[in-house]
N, C-alpha and C positions, 0 to 999 in steps of 0.2 A: 845402119841396122833398121832395119822393119819390125814392127809389132803389129800382131792380131790378137787384140782384144775382146776375148771373152768375158762370160760371167763367170767360168770357173779357171779356165785358164789363160796363158797368154802365149802363143808362138812369138818365136824370136828365132830372126834370121840376120844374116851380115854377109857385106859384101867383100870380096878379095879386096887388096890395095889399087887395084885398078879399078875398083868400081865397076867391073864388066859383068862379074858372076855371082847370083846369088844362094847364099849357104847355109842349108837350116842350120841351128847353133841347138835349141832344145824348147822343151814348152814347161810355161813356170807355170805350176799349181799356185794358186789363187790364196793368199794369205789374210788379205784385206788390202785395201789401197796405199796406206804408208810403206806397209812392207814390201808392197809388189812395186810400188816407186823405189824405194832402196835398192830394191835387186836389179833392176833397170837400171840404175845411178852406178851400180856397182859393177856391171857390165860394160858400160858406157867407159869408167873409168880404166879398166884391166883391159879391153880391147881399143881404148885410143877410137873410141866413133866421133864420128865429127858431124852427124848430121843424123837424126832418128826419125821414119817414117811410120806416119800411124794408119792403119786402115779404116777407112770411115765408112762404118756400113750404111748405104743409100737405099731407099725403097727402087724399085723397078723406076719408077717415075721420076728419081732424082732429088725425089726429097729426101730428108735426114728423119727418123721414127727416134721410137724410142731408146733403143741399143745405140743407134749414131747419138742421142744428147748424150748418153752415158759413157760411149768411148772420147767425145770432145769434152766431158769434163775430167775425164783420165788425162785426158795429153796436155790442159791447160794446169793441174797440178804437175804433169812432168817439165811443162814447159817454164814453172816458177822455181822448180827446184835445178834445174840443168841451166848452162848456160851455150849450148848449144841449140840450134835449131830445131825445133822441133815441128814437121808436117803432116798436113793431114791429105792421103791418099785414096781415092774411091776406089772400096774394095769390091763391089759388086762384081758376083760370080767367083771371088777368089775360092770360097770354099769348095763350089763345085766342081771346078778346076784339080783342087786339090786332093778331091775323092776320085776323080780320072785319074789323076798321077798315081794315085795307090791303085788303083784297079788294074793299070797298065803295068806297075808293078809288082802285081802279087802280093803286096803287104797284108799279111794275116790281120783277122778280123782283131784278135787281142791287142795289137797295137796299134790300129785303126783310131781309136779316141785320143790318142794322148800325140798323133803322129799329125793328124788335121790340122791342126793350127797350126805347128811350123810350118807345116808345108804351104799353106794359105798365106804366111809369112813370109816364104822363098817366092809363092808366087804376085805378091804386092811389090816386094820388093825386086823384083826380074821386072818388073814394068814400070815400075819408078825410074830404073836405071836404063833400060833401055829407051824412055822417051828423054831421060837427062842427054844418053849417051847422042841419039839423034840431033837432039837440040845442038850438041857441042858441034856434030860437024864430024 
């Protein structure tokens, strides 16, 4: 499972059983860190998730800024509340990629705000799965 954690929304994506394809699940509208973590843990249990990849927003020079620090804190709390691996993944350019995908697929303007985070989570998961599968051979 991949998460694109923002201030107002969290995009959620899942992989197939073979860990080849990334698929959008939905967008969580943030209600506070405890409730957000609780909803993510419910997804982990319901979907039998084996690991969580959290997109880490970095500056273009590779440093971690304010939003990155908030995301790291979120991931640390999630790690404390679950017994599966929670990994950080560089998410630079994923929102741009998500917006490009929506333009290419002619997503209506009214749907874009809710979809961008979920599609960004798909991009995060796709890049993670591609690297993981390449390493396996």
